[in-house]
C-alpha positions in Angstrom: -29.6 -80.9 -13.3 -26.1 -80.2 -14.3 -23.8 -79.5 -11.6 -19.9 -78.0 -11.6 -17.3 -81.2 -12.0 -14.4 -79.1 -10.3 -11.8 -81.0 -8.2 -12.8 -79.0 -5.3 -16.1 -79.8 -6.3 -15.6 -83.7 -6.3 -14.4 -83.2 -2.9 -16.5 -81.4 -1.0 -19.6 -83.3 -2.3 -17.6 -86.6 -0.9 -17.1 -84.5 2.6 -20.5 -83.3 2.6 -22.1 -86.8 1.9 -20.0 -87.8 4.2 -21.0 -85.7 7.0 -24.6 -85.5 6.3 -25.7 -88.6 4.2 -26.8 -89.5 0.9 -30.8 -88.9 1.7 -29.7 -84.8 2.8 -27.7 -84.2 -0.2 -29.3 -85.8 -2.8 -32.9 -83.7 -1.4 -30.7 -80.5 -1.3 -30.0 -81.3 -4.3 -32.7 -81.7 -6.0 -34.2 -78.8 -4.4 -31.0 -76.3 -6.5 -32.4 -73.9 -8.7 -31.0 -71.3 -11.0 -31.4 -68.8 -7.9 -29.4 -70.7 -5.7 -26.8 -73.0 -8.1 -24.4 -69.8 -7.6 -24.6 -70.5 -3.8 -24.5 -74.0 -4.0 -21.1 -74.3 -5.5 -20.1 -71.9 -3.1 -20.6 -73.6 -0.1 -19.6 -77.1 -1.5 -16.6 -76.1 -2.8 -16.1 -73.7 0.5 -17.7 -75.0 3.3 -17.3 -78.3 2.1 -14.4 -78.6 -0.3 -12.0 -76.0 1.9 -13.6 -76.3 5.2 -14.9 -79.6 6.2 -12.1 -81.3 3.6 -8.9 -80.3 5.6 -7.1 -82.9 7.7 -6.0 -80.5 10.2 -9.5 -80.5 12.4 -11.3 -84.7 13.2 -14.5 -84.2 11.8 -16.0 -84.3 15.3 -14.0 -81.3 16.6 -15.6 -79.4 13.6 -19.2 -80.8 14.4 -18.3 -79.6 18.0 -17.5 -76.3 16.9 -20.2 -75.9 13.9 -23.1 -76.7 16.3 -22.0 -74.3 19.1 -22.0 -71.6 16.7 -24.8 -72.2 14.9 -26.7 -72.5 19.0 -25.1 -69.4 19.7 -26.3 -67.7 16.4 -29.9 -69.0 17.1 -30.3 -70.7 13.3 -32.5 -73.9 14.6 -32.6 -75.6 10.8 -29.0 -75.7 10.8 -28.0 -76.6 13.9 -31.1 -79.1 13.6 -28.7 -80.5 10.6 -25.5 -80.7 12.4 -27.1 -82.7 15.1 -28.4 -85.3 12.8 -25.1 -85.7 11.3 -23.3 -86.4 14.4 -24.4 -89.6 13.4 -21.8 -89.4 11.3 -19.0 -87.0 13.0 -18.2 -89.3 16.2 -19.5 -86.6 18.4 -21.5 -88.3 21.3 -24.9 -86.6 23.3 -22.1 -86.5 26.0 -20.1 -83.9 24.1 -22.6 -82.2 22.1 -24.3 -82.0 26.3 -20.6 -80.2 27.1 -21.2 -77.6 23.8 -24.3 -76.3 24.9 -23.2 -75.9 28.3 -20.3 -73.5 27.3 -22.8 -72.1 24.7 -25.2 -71.3 28.2 -21.6 -69.5 29.2 -20.8 -67.3 26.6 -23.5 -67.0 24.1 -26.6 -66.9 27.1 -29.1 -69.3 28.6 -31.8 -68.6 26.4 -30.0 -70.0 22.9 -28.3 -73.3 25.4 -32.2 -73.8 26.2 -33.6 -73.8 23.0 -30.6 -75.6 21.5 -31.1 -78.7 23.9 -34.6 -79.0 23.6 -34.0 -79.0 19.7 -30.8 -81.4 20.1 -33.4 -84.1 22.4 -35.7 -83.7 19.7 -33.4 -84.5 16.9 -31.8 -86.9 18.3 -35.0 -89.0 18.8 -35.8 -89.0 15.3 -32.2 -89.8 14.6 -32.6 -93.1 17.2 -35.8 -93.8 16.0 -34.0 -94.1 12.7 -31.9 -96.7 13.5 -34.3 -99.3 14.8 
């Protein structure tokens, strides 16, 4: 599969791998098709190469912001992925609990409740992988 070869794309892949891990990125890359190739390039360059690579916020801070937004919007698949990524961002379980308390206040208890449930499931999986 041919992937773009721009500096922004390369930076995006480096950051994406650092945050999500090689296993996740390799699997996602293997699933790219003609339908979503341009979209995958766009998110790699924009989300990962521009936003996540910007040094003005730490990976931990970006992780917490991302988790709050995804929980508030009820984006369970992406939320779960970013919970797993906390192993690479420095965001702690205590950080996650505090973020979800904010979600409860500003987005609603049902959103936070669903996110807490999913976070517990994902953290259990991550902790099982470390053994």
